[in-house]
C-alpha positions in Angstrom: 60.2 117.8 96.6 63.2 116.6 94.7 65.1 113.8 96.4 68.2 114.2 94.3 70.0 117.1 96.0 73.6 116.1 95.2 74.5 119.7 94.4 73.7 120.8 98.0 75.9 118.2 99.7 79.3 119.5 100.9 82.3 117.6 99.5 85.5 117.0 101.5 88.6 114.8 101.5 90.0 112.9 104.4 91.9 109.9 105.7 90.2 106.7 107.0 91.2 106.2 110.6 89.2 103.1 111.5 87.1 100.5 109.8 83.9 99.7 111.8 81.3 96.9 111.4 78.7 97.2 108.7 80.9 99.0 106.2 81.1 102.1 108.3 84.4 104.1 108.6 85.7 106.8 110.9 87.2 109.4 108.7 89.4 112.4 109.8 89.0 115.4 107.5 91.8 117.8 106.5 90.5 120.4 109.0 90.8 117.9 111.9 87.1 117.0 112.2 86.2 113.4 112.6 83.0 111.9 111.2 81.3 108.6 110.5 81.0 107.6 106.9 79.6 104.6 104.8 80.4 103.4 101.3 78.4 104.6 98.4 76.4 102.1 96.4 78.7 101.9 93.4 81.7 101.2 95.7 79.7 98.4 97.4 78.6 97.0 94.0 82.1 96.9 92.6 83.6 95.7 96.0 86.2 98.5 96.2 88.2 98.0 99.4 88.8 100.8 101.8 91.4 100.3 104.5 92.6 102.5 107.3 95.1 105.0 106.0 93.4 105.4 102.6 92.7 108.9 101.3 89.0 109.2 100.3 86.6 111.7 98.8 83.3 112.0 100.5 80.0 113.9 100.6 78.9 115.2 104.0 75.4 115.5 105.3 74.1 119.0 106.1 74.6 118.5 109.8 78.3 117.5 109.2 78.2 114.4 111.5 78.0 111.7 108.8 79.1 111.2 105.2 79.2 108.9 102.2 82.5 107.8 100.7 82.4 108.3 97.0 85.9 107.6 95.9 89.3 106.3 97.1 92.1 108.6 96.1 
């Protein structure tokens, strides 16, 4: 098994609605769906701040309930 399946992850854009404890965020996607997302490792490493109201690019898990924020737009 190959653990690096970045090509199979769905990508989306959304707006951060709420900042939660533990660097988790509630993000509303363009289609109206809301999901829980965390920051990617590089964003944590470089201490990029994400605030409510920011537009972000994220990768969603296959079930669509969680995601990882890759980039602030």
